[in-house]
KOLDREN-780998 format. One line per field, with one value per residue (C-alpha): residue in one letter; residue number from 1; x, y, z; chain. Coordinates in Angstrom, 1 decimal. Last residue first. Example, Ala and Ser with C-alpha at 12.3 -4.5 7.8 and 13.67 -1.06 7.14 Angstrom:
! residues 2
resn <- c(S_A)
resi <- c(2_1)
X <- c(13.7_12.3)
Y <- c(-1.1_-4.5)
Z <- c(7.1_7.8)
chain <- c(A_A)
! end
This chain:
! residues 605
resn <- c(E_V_T_V_S_K_A_L_N_R_P_K_D_V_D_T_G_R_A_C_A_T_H_Y_A_L_L_Q_L_P_V_V_H_L_I_P_S_L_P_G_Y_H_E_P_M_R_I_V_H_I_G_N_E_S_V_I_R_T_G_A_D_A_F_V_Y_L_E_G_G_R_A_R_V_E_Q_M_N_S_K_L_K_E_L_L_T_D_N_P_A_V_T_V_V_P_M_A_E_T_V_L_A_L_P_G_H_K_L_E_G_A_P_Y_A_E_A_H_I_Y_S_I_E_K_L_K_L_A_G_E_L_A_I_P_Y_H_L_G_R_G_L_F_L_A_N_E_K_R_A_F_D_E_A_W_A_I_I_Q_P_E_L_A_L_V_S_N_L_A_A_P_L_H_R_L_Q_T_L_Y_A_T_E_Q_K_A_D_V_F_G_R_M_K_G_L_T_V_A_L_V_F_M_G_V_L_Q_T_T_F_A_K_T_S_A_V_G_I_E_T_G_A_H_T_L_F_S_L_E_T_Q_R_V_M_A_S_T_G_V_N_C_V_A_L_T_H_K_H_G_L_S_Q_A_H_K_L_A_A_L_T_D_A_T_E_G_S_Q_S_I_V_V_V_L_A_K_P_D_P_V_S_E_R_Y_R_Y_E_S_A_I_E_V_Q_T_P_I_K_A_I_S_E_L_W_Y_K_A_T_L_G_S_Y_Y_S_T_G_C_A_L_I_L_L_N_D_I_G_D_F_A_Q_K_A_N_E_G_F_I_S_A_D_F_H_D_A_Q_P_I_T_D_T_I_A_R_P_Q_E_F_I_E_K_Q_M_F_H_R_Y_P_G_L_E_V_A_G_G_Y_A_A_V_V_R_V_E_R_V_A_P_V_G_E_R_D_V_I_K_V_G_D_L_T_I_E_V_V_D_G_E_E_L_F_A_F_H_D_T_S_G_A_L_A_L_A_D_S_A_L_F_N_E_G_N_G_V_G_V_V_L_P_S_G_Q_R_A_G_V_V_T_H_P_Q_D_K_H_M_V_A_I_A_Y_A_G_H_L_Q_K_V_A_E_R_V_S_Q_F_L_D_G_R_Y_M_S_H_I_L_H_A_I_V_E_T_D_T_Q_S_V_F_E_Y_G_K_D_R_L_M_E_R_L_S_E_Y_N_E_I_I_G_N_H_V_L_A_L_A_D_R_S_F_I_P_H_A_N_D_T_V_P_A_G_H_T_A_W_R_T_H_A_I_G_T_V_G_D_L_H_S_D_R_V_Q_A_D_L_D_S_V_R_S_V_S_R_A_R_K_P_A_G_N_S_M_V_A_V_G_C_S_D_Y_G_R_Y_E_L_R_R_L_G_E_V_L_V_S_V_I_N_R_Q_A_V_A_G_V_I_G_C_M)
resi <- c(605_604_603_602_601_600_599_598_597_596_595_594_593_592_591_590_589_588_587_586_585_584_583_582_581_580_579_578_577_576_575_574_573_572_571_570_569_568_567_566_565_564_563_562_561_560_559_558_557_556_555_554_553_552_551_550_549_548_547_546_545_544_543_542_541_540_539_538_537_536_535_534_533_532_531_530_529_528_527_526_525_524_523_522_521_520_519_518_517_516_515_514_513_512_511_510_509_508_507_506_505_504_503_502_501_500_499_498_497_496_495_494_493_492_491_490_489_488_487_486_485_484_483_482_481_480_479_478_477_476_475_474_473_472_471_470_469_468_467_466_465_464_463_462_461_460_459_458_457_456_455_454_453_452_451_450_449_448_447_446_445_444_443_442_441_440_439_438_437_436_435_434_433_432_431_430_429_428_427_426_425_424_423_422_421_420_419_418_417_416_415_414_413_412_411_410_409_408_407_406_405_404_403_402_401_400_399_398_397_396_395_394_393_392_391_390_389_388_387_386_385_384_383_382_381_380_379_378_377_376_375_374_373_372_371_370_369_368_367_366_365_364_363_362_361_360_359_358_357_356_355_354_353_352_351_350_349_348_347_346_345_344_343_342_341_340_339_338_337_336_335_334_333_332_331_330_329_328_327_326_325_324_323_322_321_320_319_318_317_316_315_314_313_312_311_310_309_308_307_306_305_304_303_302_301_300_299_298_297_296_295_294_293_292_291_290_289_288_287_286_285_284_283_282_281_280_279_278_277_276_275_274_273_272_271_270_269_268_267_266_265_264_263_262_261_260_259_258_257_256_255_254_253_252_251_250_249_248_247_246_245_244_243_242_241_240_239_238_237_236_235_234_233_232_231_230_229_228_227_226_225_224_223_222_221_220_219_218_217_216_215_214_213_212_211_210_209_208_207_206_205_204_203_202_201_200_199_198_197_196_195_194_193_192_191_190_189_188_187_186_185_184_183_182_181_180_179_178_177_176_175_174_173_172_171_170_169_168_167_166_165_164_163_162_161_160_159_158_157_156_155_154_153_152_151_150_149_148_147_146_145_144_143_142_141_140_139_138_137_136_135_134_133_132_131_130_129_128_127_126_125_124_123_122_121_120_119_118_117_116_115_114_113_112_111_110_109_108_107_106_105_104_103_102_101_100_99_98_97_96_95_94_93_92_91_90_89_88_87_86_85_84_83_82_81_80_79_78_77_76_75_74_73_72_71_70_69_68_67_66_65_64_63_62_61_60_59_58_57_56_55_54_53_52_51_50_49_48_47_46_45_44_43_42_41_40_39_38_37_36_35_34_33_32_31_30_29_28_27_26_25_24_23_22_21_20_19_18_17_16_15_14_13_12_11_10_9_8_7_6_5_4_3_2_1)
X <- c(16.9_15.1_16.1_15.0_14.5_11.9_9.8_7.5_4.3_2.4_3.9_4.0_5.9_3.6_0.4_-0.6_-3.2_-2.0_-0.7_0.7_2.9_4.2_4.7_6.7_8.4_8.6_10.8_12.8_14.0_14.5_17.0_19.0_20.7_22.4_24.2_24.9_27.0_29.3_32.1_31.7_28.5_26.9_25.5_21.8_19.2_16.3_13.9_13.1_10.4_10.6_8.3_7.9_10.1_12.0_15.4_18.9_21.4_23.8_24.5_22.8_22.5_19.2_16.7_15.0_11.6_11.7_8.2_9.0_7.5_10.4_12.5_12.2_14.1_16.5_17.1_17.3_20.4_22.3_21.8_23.8_26.5_26.7_26.6_29.3_32.0_29.6_27.2_24.9_21.3_19.5_16.7_13.2_11.6_7.9_6.3_2.1_4.5_5.9_9.3_9.5_11.3_14.1_14.8_16.9_20.0_19.1_18.6_22.0_23.4_21.7_22.9_19.5_16.5_13.0_9.9_6.6_4.6_3.5_3.6_5.7_8.5_8.3_9.0_11.9_13.6_13.5_15.2_18.0_18.5_19.0_21.3_23.5_23.7_24.6_28.4_28.6_25.1_21.7_18.7_15.1_12.3_8.6_5.2_2.1_1.0_-1.6_0.5_3.1_1.1_0.7_3.9_5.5_3.8_4.5_8.8_7.9_6.9_9.9_12.5_13.3_14.6_17.1_18.7_18.8_21.0_23.3_23.8_24.3_26.8_28.9_30.8_31.6_32.7_34.9_36.6_36.9_38.8_41.0_41.9_42.5_45.2_46.9_47.6_45.4_46.2_49.4_48.1_46.6_44.9_43.0_42.4_40.5_39.2_37.8_36.4_35.1_33.1_31.7_30.2_28.7_27.0_25.8_24.6_23.0_20.9_20.2_18.6_16.1_15.7_11.6_10.2_9.6_10.9_14.6_15.6_19.2_21.3_24.5_26.3_28.8_31.9_33.0_36.2_37.1_33.6_31.3_30.2_29.0_27.4_25.2_24.0_24.7_26.3_23.1_23.4_26.2_29.2_30.5_34.3_36.4_39.3_40.2_39.0_39.8_36.7_34.8_35.0_33.7_30.8_30.3_30.0_27.3_25.6_25.1_24.4_21.7_19.9_19.8_20.9_23.3_20.1_21.3_23.5_27.1_29.4_32.9_35.1_38.6_40.4_44.3_43.1_41.7_39.1_37.9_34.0_32.4_28.3_26.0_27.6_27.5_23.9_21.9_25.1_24.2_28.1_30.5_33.8_36.3_40.0_41.6_42.6_41.9_39.7_38.6_38.5_36.8_34.3_33.0_32.7_31.1_28.1_27.5_28.1_25.3_23.2_23.5_22.6_19.4_18.8_21.3_25.0_28.1_31.4_34.9_38.1_41.2_45.1_44.8_47.4_48.3_44.1_44.3_47.3_45.5_42.5_43.4_42.0_38.5_37.4_37.6_41.4_42.1_42.5_40.8_41.6_39.9_38.5_34.3_33.6_30.5_27.5_26.2_26.0_24.6_21.8_21.0_21.1_19.1_16.1_13.7_13.8_12.9_9.9_8.8_9.1_7.5_4.5_2.7_5.1_4.4_5.7_5.6_6.9_9.1_12.4_11.2_12.3_15.5_16.6_19.5_21.7_23.1_25.0_24.5_27.6_26.7_27.6_27.5_26.6_27.9_25.2_27.2_24.8_25.4_23.7_22.0_19.8_18.5_16.8_14.7_11.2_11.9_14.0_15.3_18.0_19.1_22.4_23.3_24.3_25.0_22.2_23.0_22.4_20.3_19.8_17.2_14.4_10.7_10.7_12.0_11.3_10.3_13.8_15.8_15.0_14.1_12.4_12.9_12.3_12.9_11.1_12.3_14.4_14.8_17.3_16.2_17.0_18.1_16.8_18.3_17.8_20.5_20.0_18.1_16.5_13.9_12.4_9.5_8.8_6.7_3.7_5.9_3.2_1.4_4.3_5.9_7.9_10.4_11.6_14.8_14.8_17.1_17.1_17.7_15.9_16.5_19.1_16.4_14.0_16.8_17.5_13.8_12.8_15.7_14.2_10.8_11.5_8.6_9.0_8.4_10.0_6.6_5.8_8.9_8.2_4.6_6.2_8.4_6.7_3.9_6.3_6.6_3.3_0.0_-1.8_-4.0_-2.0_-2.6_-0.1_-0.4_2.9_3.0_1.8_5.1_7.2_5.2_5.7_9.3_9.8_8.0_9.7_13.0_14.2_12.5_12.4_12.7_11.0_8.8_6.3_5.0_2.6_2.4_-0.4_-3.3_-2.8_0.6_-0.1_1.0_1.5_1.3_-0.9_-1.6_-4.9_-6.0_-4.6_-1.5_-1.0_1.0_4.9_6.1_3.9_5.5_4.4_4.4_4.4_3.8_4.9_3.6_3.8_2.0_-1.0_-4.0_-6.7_-10.0_-11.3_-12.3_-9.1_-7.0_-9.2_-8.7_-5.1_-4.9_-7.3_-4.2_-1.5_-2.6_-5.1_-4.7_-5.3_-4.9_-5.6_-4.2_-4.7_-2.6_-3.5_-3.6_-5.7_-4.2_-0.6_-0.7_-0.4_-0.2_-0.9_-0.2_-0.6_1.2_4.1_6.3_9.8_8.6_5.7_8.3_7.4_3.3_4.8_6.5_3.6_1.6_3.8_4.1_-0.2_0.0_2.5_-0.2_2.2_5.2_6.8_8.1_7.9_8.3_8.6_9.1_8.8_8.8_9.3)
Y <- c(-71.2_-74.6_-76.4_-73.9_-76.9_-75.1_-74.3_-70.3_-68.9_-69.5_-70.3_-73.9_-74.2_-71.4_-71.2_-67.6_-67.4_-64.1_-64.5_-67.6_-65.9_-63.4_-66.1_-67.3_-64.1_-63.4_-66.7_-66.1_-63.0_-64.3_-67.0_-64.6_-62.9_-66.0_-67.5_-63.4_-63.4_-65.7_-63.3_-62.2_-63.7_-60.9_-62.4_-63.4_-60.8_-58.9_-58.0_-54.0_-52.1_-48.5_-46.4_-44.9_-46.9_-50.2_-49.9_-50.0_-50.4_-52.4_-54.7_-57.5_-57.9_-55.8_-57.0_-54.3_-53.2_-49.5_-47.6_-44.8_-41.3_-39.1_-38.5_-42.5_-43.4_-40.8_-42.1_-45.6_-44.4_-42.7_-46.0_-47.7_-45.5_-46.0_-49.7_-50.2_-51.4_-54.3_-55.1_-56.5_-54.8_-55.6_-53.5_-54.1_-51.4_-51.3_-48.4_-47.4_-44.6_-43.3_-44.2_-44.3_-41.4_-42.6_-45.2_-42.7_-41.8_-41.2_-44.9_-46.5_-45.8_-48.7_-50.8_-51.8_-54.3_-55.0_-56.1_-56.5_-58.5_-61.7_-63.5_-66.4_-65.3_-61.6_-62.3_-64.8_-62.0_-59.0_-61.8_-62.9_-59.4_-58.2_-61.3_-59.9_-56.3_-58.3_-58.1_-54.2_-53.1_-54.0_-52.6_-54.2_-52.5_-53.5_-53.4_-54.2_-54.4_-55.5_-59.2_-57.1_-55.8_-59.8_-61.0_-58.5_-60.6_-63.8_-62.6_-62.4_-66.2_-67.5_-66.0_-69.3_-70.0_-67.6_-69.4_-72.7_-70.7_-70.1_-74.0_-74.9_-72.1_-73.4_-75.7_-72.7_-70.7_-72.7_-73.5_-69.8_-69.8_-72.7_-71.4_-68.0_-69.8_-71.3_-68.8_-67.6_-64.8_-67.5_-68.1_-71.4_-70.4_-67.6_-70.4_-72.5_-69.9_-68.7_-71.9_-73.4_-70.0_-71.0_-74.1_-72.8_-70.6_-72.7_-74.6_-71.4_-71.2_-74.7_-74.9_-71.6_-71.8_-70.8_-73.4_-76.1_-78.7_-79.6_-82.9_-83.2_-80.3_-82.0_-79.4_-81.0_-79.4_-79.5_-80.3_-80.5_-79.5_-81.6_-84.7_-81.9_-79.5_-82.8_-84.2_-86.8_-85.0_-83.2_-80.2_-78.3_-76.0_-76.9_-76.2_-75.5_-74.8_-74.9_-71.5_-72.0_-69.4_-73.5_-73.8_-71.0_-71.2_-74.6_-73.4_-70.7_-73.2_-75.0_-72.1_-71.4_-75.0_-75.3_-78.9_-79.1_-79.2_-75.9_-74.6_-72.6_-72.4_-71.7_-70.9_-70.3_-67.8_-68.1_-68.9_-65.8_-65.0_-61.3_-61.5_-60.5_-60.9_-63.4_-66.3_-64.0_-62.5_-66.2_-67.3_-64.2_-62.9_-62.3_-61.4_-62.4_-60.9_-63.0_-61.3_-64.9_-63.9_-59.8_-61.1_-64.8_-63.6_-60.3_-62.5_-65.5_-62.9_-62.3_-65.9_-66.6_-64.0_-66.3_-69.0_-67.2_-66.7_-67.6_-68.7_-68.1_-66.9_-65.6_-66.2_-64.6_-66.2_-69.3_-72.1_-73.4_-73.9_-76.2_-78.2_-77.9_-79.5_-82.2_-84.8_-82.6_-79.8_-81.2_-82.2_-78.2_-78.5_-76.7_-78.2_-80.7_-82.7_-83.0_-80.6_-78.1_-80.0_-82.1_-79.4_-77.2_-79.6_-80.2_-76.7_-75.6_-78.3_-75.5_-73.3_-76.8_-77.5_-74.1_-74.5_-77.8_-76.5_-76.5_-78.5_-82.3_-84.4_-83.6_-86.6_-85.5_-86.4_-90.2_-91.0_-89.9_-91.4_-93.2_-94.1_-96.5_-96.6_-97.5_-96.6_-95.6_-97.8_-96.2_-97.5_-95.3_-93.5_-89.9_-88.2_-91.2_-94.5_-96.4_-99.7_-101.1_-103.9_-106.8_-105.1_-102.7_-99.3_-97.5_-94.3_-91.7_-89.7_-86.3_-84.7_-88.0_-90.1_-90.9_-94.4_-95.4_-98.2_-97.5_-98.7_-98.2_-97.1_-93.8_-92.9_-89.6_-88.9_-90.4_-87.1_-86.2_-90.1_-93.0_-96.7_-100.3_-103.5_-107.0_-106.3_-102.2_-100.1_-96.4_-94.0_-90.6_-87.4_-83.8_-81.1_-79.7_-82.7_-85.5_-88.8_-91.1_-94.5_-96.6_-99.9_-102.4_-101.0_-101.1_-100.7_-98.2_-95.9_-94.6_-91.0_-90.4_-86.6_-83.8_-81.4_-78.3_-76.0_-76.9_-80.1_-82.0_-84.4_-85.3_-86.9_-89.2_-90.6_-90.7_-92.5_-95.1_-96.3_-96.2_-98.9_-100.0_-97.1_-93.7_-90.7_-89.0_-89.8_-88.4_-85.1_-85.4_-85.6_-83.4_-80.6_-81.3_-79.9_-76.7_-76.1_-74.2_-77.3_-79.3_-79.1_-81.2_-82.7_-83.2_-83.2_-79.4_-78.7_-80.7_-78.3_-75.4_-76.8_-77.4_-73.7_-72.8_-75.3_-73.8_-73.2_-75.8_-75.1_-78.0_-80.4_-83.2_-86.1_-88.0_-90.6_-92.3_-93.8_-91.2_-89.5_-88.4_-87.8_-85.1_-86.3_-83.5_-80.6_-77.9_-79.3_-79.1_-75.6_-74.1_-71.3_-71.8_-72.1_-71.7_-73.9_-75.4_-79.1_-82.5_-84.9_-89.4_-92.4_-95.7_-99.3_-101.9_-100.3_-99.3_-96.2_-97.1_-93.5_-92.9_-93.6_-92.2_-89.2_-89.4_-89.2_-86.6_-84.7_-85.1_-84.0_-80.7_-78.8_-78.4_-82.2_-84.8_-88.5_-90.8_-93.8_-95.1_-98.1_-101.1_-102.2_-99.9_-98.5_-95.6_-91.9_-89.9_-86.3_-82.9_-78.7_-75.7_-76.9_-76.1_-78.6_-79.8_-81.8_-84.2_-86.6_-86.2_-87.1_-90.0_-91.2_-91.1_-93.1_-96.0_-95.9_-96.2_-99.0_-101.7_-104.9_-106.5_-103.3_-100.6_-97.3_-93.2_-90.5_-86.9_-83.5_-79.7_-78.3)
Z <- c(-62.0_-61.0_-57.8_-55.4_-52.5_-50.0_-52.0_-52.1_-53.7_-50.6_-47.0_-46.4_-42.8_-41.1_-43.3_-42.3_-39.4_-38.6_-34.8_-36.0_-38.8_-36.1_-33.8_-36.6_-37.2_-33.5_-33.0_-36.0_-34.5_-31.2_-32.5_-34.9_-31.6_-30.6_-33.3_-34.4_-30.6_-32.1_-32.1_-28.7_-26.7_-24.8_-21.7_-22.1_-23.9_-23.0_-24.4_-24.7_-26.0_-26.4_-27.4_-23.9_-22.2_-21.8_-21.1_-23.3_-20.4_-22.8_-19.9_-20.7_-24.4_-25.8_-28.8_-28.8_-30.3_-31.8_-32.4_-34.4_-33.4_-35.4_-32.6_-31.6_-35.1_-34.9_-30.9_-32.3_-34.5_-31.7_-29.7_-32.6_-32.4_-28.8_-29.6_-31.8_-30.0_-28.5_-26.5_-28.6_-29.9_-32.7_-33.5_-34.5_-35.7_-35.6_-38.3_-37.4_-35.1_-38.5_-39.7_-44.0_-44.5_-42.4_-44.8_-46.9_-45.6_-42.2_-41.4_-43.1_-40.4_-38.7_-41.6_-43.2_-43.0_-45.2_-43.8_-45.8_-43.7_-45.4_-42.2_-43.5_-45.9_-44.7_-41.1_-42.3_-44.6_-42.1_-39.8_-42.1_-42.9_-39.3_-38.4_-41.5_-40.2_-37.0_-37.6_-38.1_-37.3_-37.1_-38.4_-39.1_-40.5_-40.8_-43.0_-42.9_-38.7_-37.1_-36.1_-35.5_-32.2_-31.4_-32.1_-29.4_-26.5_-28.2_-27.9_-24.1_-23.7_-26.2_-23.6_-22.5_-26.2_-25.7_-22.9_-24.6_-27.1_-24.3_-23.5_-27.5_-27.5_-25.4_-26.6_-29.5_-26.5_-25.6_-29.1_-29.8_-25.7_-26.6_-30.4_-28.7_-26.3_-28.7_-31.4_-34.0_-36.5_-38.0_-41.7_-40.3_-37.0_-38.5_-41.7_-39.0_-37.2_-40.2_-41.1_-37.5_-38.1_-41.5_-40.0_-37.4_-39.5_-41.4_-38.1_-37.5_-41.2_-41.1_-37.8_-39.1_-42.7_-43.7_-46.3_-42.7_-43.3_-42.4_-42.1_-39.7_-38.6_-39.4_-40.7_-43.6_-44.7_-47.8_-49.8_-53.5_-55.2_-56.9_-54.9_-52.2_-54.4_-55.9_-52.7_-50.8_-47.5_-47.2_-44.8_-46.6_-46.3_-49.6_-50.8_-53.9_-54.9_-58.5_-60.4_-63.6_-65.0_-65.9_-61.9_-61.1_-64.1_-62.5_-58.5_-59.8_-61.8_-58.5_-56.4_-59.0_-59.0_-54.9_-55.0_-52.0_-50.0_-47.1_-49.4_-48.8_-51.6_-50.8_-53.5_-52.4_-54.1_-55.4_-59.1_-59.3_-61.7_-62.9_-63.1_-66.0_-65.4_-65.1_-63.4_-59.8_-60.2_-59.4_-56.6_-54.5_-54.3_-50.9_-51.2_-48.9_-48.1_-45.3_-41.6_-40.2_-37.3_-38.4_-42.3_-41.8_-39.4_-40.8_-44.2_-42.1_-41.9_-45.5_-46.1_-43.7_-45.3_-48.9_-47.0_-46.1_-49.6_-52.1_-52.0_-53.5_-51.2_-53.0_-50.2_-50.7_-50.3_-51.0_-51.3_-47.8_-47.7_-50.6_-49.0_-45.8_-47.2_-49.1_-46.6_-46.2_-44.2_-40.9_-41.9_-41.9_-38.0_-35.3_-31.8_-29.2_-31.8_-32.1_-34.7_-33.7_-36.3_-33.6_-30.7_-33.5_-34.3_-30.5_-29.4_-32.8_-32.1_-30.9_-34.2_-35.9_-33.9_-34.3_-37.7_-38.0_-36.7_-33.5_-31.9_-29.7_-32.1_-35.5_-37.1_-40.4_-38.6_-38.1_-41.8_-41.4_-44.5_-43.4_-46.8_-48.0_-50.8_-54.3_-56.2_-60.1_-62.6_-66.6_-69.7_-72.4_-73.6_-73.8_-71.4_-69.2_-68.9_-65.8_-66.0_-63.0_-62.0_-62.8_-61.3_-63.7_-63.8_-66.5_-65.9_-68.2_-66.9_-68.2_-64.7_-62.3_-61.0_-57.1_-56.3_-53.2_-50.5_-47.8_-49.2_-48.9_-45.1_-46.3_-49.9_-50.2_-47.9_-50.7_-52.7_-56.1_-56.4_-58.3_-57.0_-57.5_-56.5_-56.2_-52.7_-53.0_-54.9_-54.1_-58.0_-56.8_-58.9_-58.3_-60.6_-63.5_-65.9_-64.8_-66.5_-65.2_-66.7_-65.6_-66.5_-65.6_-68.2_-71.1_-73.5_-71.7_-71.4_-68.0_-67.1_-64.7_-65.5_-63.5_-65.3_-66.2_-69.7_-73.0_-74.0_-78.2_-75.9_-73.5_-76.6_-77.4_-75.1_-73.7_-77.1_-75.8_-72.6_-73.5_-76.4_-78.9_-80.7_-79.2_-80.7_-80.8_-77.2_-75.9_-77.4_-76.5_-72.5_-73.1_-74.5_-71.6_-68.9_-70.6_-68.7_-70.3_-70.2_-73.1_-75.9_-78.9_-81.3_-84.6_-85.6_-86.8_-83.2_-82.0_-84.0_-82.4_-78.8_-79.1_-80.2_-77.0_-74.6_-75.2_-72.1_-70.4_-66.5_-64.0_-62.2_-64.5_-64.6_-67.1_-68.0_-72.1_-73.8_-72.6_-76.0_-74.4_-70.7_-67.6_-64.2_-63.3_-62.5_-65.2_-66.0_-62.6_-62.3_-60.2_-63.0_-65.9_-66.8_-63.1_-60.4_-57.8_-58.3_-56.2_-57.8_-58.3_-61.0_-61.0_-61.7_-59.3_-59.8_-57.9_-57.6_-55.8_-56.7_-53.2_-52.1_-54.5_-53.8_-50.2_-50.9_-53.5_-50.8_-48.3_-50.2_-50.1_-52.8_-56.7_-56.7_-59.4_-59.8_-62.2_-64.7_-67.0_-69.3_-70.1_-67.0_-64.5_-64.7_-62.2_-62.1_-59.0_-58.4_-56.3_-56.7_-55.0_-53.7_-51.0_-50.1_-47.0_-48.6_-49.7_-46.9_-48.0_-51.7_-51.0_-48.8_-51.2_-54.1_-51.2_-50.9_-54.3_-54.8_-55.4_-55.0_-57.3_-57.4_-60.3_-58.3_-59.2_-56.6_-57.8_-55.5_-56.6_-59.3)
chain <- c(A_A_A_A_A_A_A_A_A_A_A_A_A_A_A_A_A_A_A_A_A_A_A_A_A_A_A_A_A_A_A_A_A_A_A_A_A_A_A_A_A_A_A_A_A_A_A_A_A_A_A_A_A_A_A_A_A_A_A_A_A_A_A_A_A_A_A_A_A_A_A_A_A_A_A_A_A_A_A_A_A_A_A_A_A_A_A_A_A_A_A_A_A_A_A_A_A_A_A_A_A_A_A_A_A_A_A_A_A_A_A_A_A_A_A_A_A_A_A_A_A_A_A_A_A_A_A_A_A_A_A_A_A_A_A_A_A_A_A_A_A_A_A_A_A_A_A_A_A_A_A_A_A_A_A_A_A_A_A_A_A_A_A_A_A_A_A_A_A_A_A_A_A_A_A_A_A_A_A_A_A_A_A_A_A_A_A_A_A_A_A_A_A_A_A_A_A_A_A_A_A_A_A_A_A_A_A_A_A_A_A_A_A_A_A_A_A_A_A_A_A_A_A_A_A_A_A_A_A_A_A_A_A_A_A_A_A_A_A_A_A_A_A_A_A_A_A_A_A_A_A_A_A_A_A_A_A_A_A_A_A_A_A_A_A_A_A_A_A_A_A_A_A_A_A_A_A_A_A_A_A_A_A_A_A_A_A_A_A_A_A_A_A_A_A_A_A_A_A_A_A_A_A_A_A_A_A_A_A_A_A_A_A_A_A_A_A_A_A_A_A_A_A_A_A_A_A_A_A_A_A_A_A_A_A_A_A_A_A_A_A_A_A_A_A_A_A_A_A_A_A_A_A_A_A_A_A_A_A_A_A_A_A_A_A_A_A_A_A_A_A_A_A_A_A_A_A_A_A_A_A_A_A_A_A_A_A_A_A_A_A_A_A_A_A_A_A_A_A_A_A_A_A_A_A_A_A_A_A_A_A_A_A_A_A_A_A_A_A_A_A_A_A_A_A_A_A_A_A_A_A_A_A_A_A_A_A_A_A_A_A_A_A_A_A_A_A_A_A_A_A_A_A_A_A_A_A_A_A_A_A_A_A_A_A_A_A_A_A_A_A_A_A_A_A_A_A_A_A_A_A_A_A_A_A_A_A_A_A_A_A_A_A_A_A_A_A_A_A_A_A_A_A_A_A_A_A_A_A_A_A_A_A_A_A_A_A_A_A_A_A_A_A_A_A_A_A_A_A_A_A_A_A_A_A_A_A_A_A_A_A_A_A_A_A_A_A_A_A_A_A_A_A_A_A_A_A_A_A_A_A_A_A_A_A_A_A_A_A_A_A_A_A_A_A_A_A_A_A_A_A_A_A_A_A_A_A_A_A_A_A_A_A_A_A_A_A_A_A_A_A_A_A_A_A)
! end
């Protein structure tokens, strides 16, 4: 991990490579580098700072070339130091960049040492570079094909050799890689966004593909070595989406983009219909009697929220599993289950692996809820729902999460209607609520000044608890995740009824307790849990709906939310939690958009 850019052109390509890395910064990284063929050998610049520092190095050294590769690295094997930064060289003849993890790198390293190769980094990537070099006999494409057969694990690579100065070869297995087709020039990248402004024509490589790009064209073979044709599509790469505009950070921008993102995601039809999810959706939905949701991180919490909707609205049993755990245990497959995978990028390695595992067990019907229509996840599922959140730059997900919730709510109502549990009157009411949601969100965003005042208090804390009940417990989980991700404050979330079963031991006057308090059937139970906190000297920070009769007093701070929004209330209540995390992080001076140790697209296991 985390970002790859490569190019073969008739012009100095360095600025395109560096700009591509800049567009991939949102993924998170701790080092970066660029290499070009120059005067018959690869030359490189590397940095353990930001892409802006790399750009300065490149300018100072006057690095230029018409063939090159570049990389942003999120450290897995080896610390984020210059020797471990990509591109990695082999005997000053071959340069390589790599996303992924090679699981058998230790045995390969010993074999290559026996052949006389010296290792100067602690990365698994250096094994690939030396392995390809050891097999090179004048044809880089062929040597890459032979080398990847020995690799176990996940990889997307781009490699060039001094003896073929106008060629870049790529390969992918478990990590994304796309081909950009230009006019007299061709490109590789891990994300089409990296090439915005250079081309809008892309071919998406399949698992096991090996590709060669030259000035003359693109050559692809599949994992069996059979020539393959991958459809070239016109894809808008949303180059403008990476502009910050008047906002302080991309996360703040994306929080405030949620009304528009949700408007774009809500289906335009005047009714809920299975065809929203694909041509064969009705037939698939008719044959299911339960759901299995697989996801990671924030997307997992959207699945947990959706479970409440699916079981209350559609009356369909629903199981939600962390994707990285699912495929490593013995499960009981049910051919009548609909497997739903949720991911912002559609390239999340753990979720893709879980999807493949479910399919291998005989699960026929699969649905992806995803923000990227060209992603591997969408291509590998029978059905899909695209969230239309637009490009999300901040590592901590905001608008992707709320649009995922919209998609899952649409699924719940659609299945409820098909199963006879949602009549025409209820369908109209749900659709009206969805259409009003963006306006309601604008009312919540207007609470920002009050939340900023709370953030000043939170910035001085090192621990926090988040409480919710029922449908809002997953929202408390998401709120705690946001706070820990970007402010580095230790935060945990619990169902409020679980306080007395352990977490209450942590409550003191130094522990802020954030409470999600909608005006629903569990309100009185929640009030009792709040009193348990106050009796131990805990400080409550409550987001309370109108009509809850929760008021500010000693030890209880209240921000009044708009009207209770029924089953869609979680989408409203998560927004002030996003703002609280954001402004707390700002007050603490952390790197909000690129929090330490985290990456946006988690393409390794």
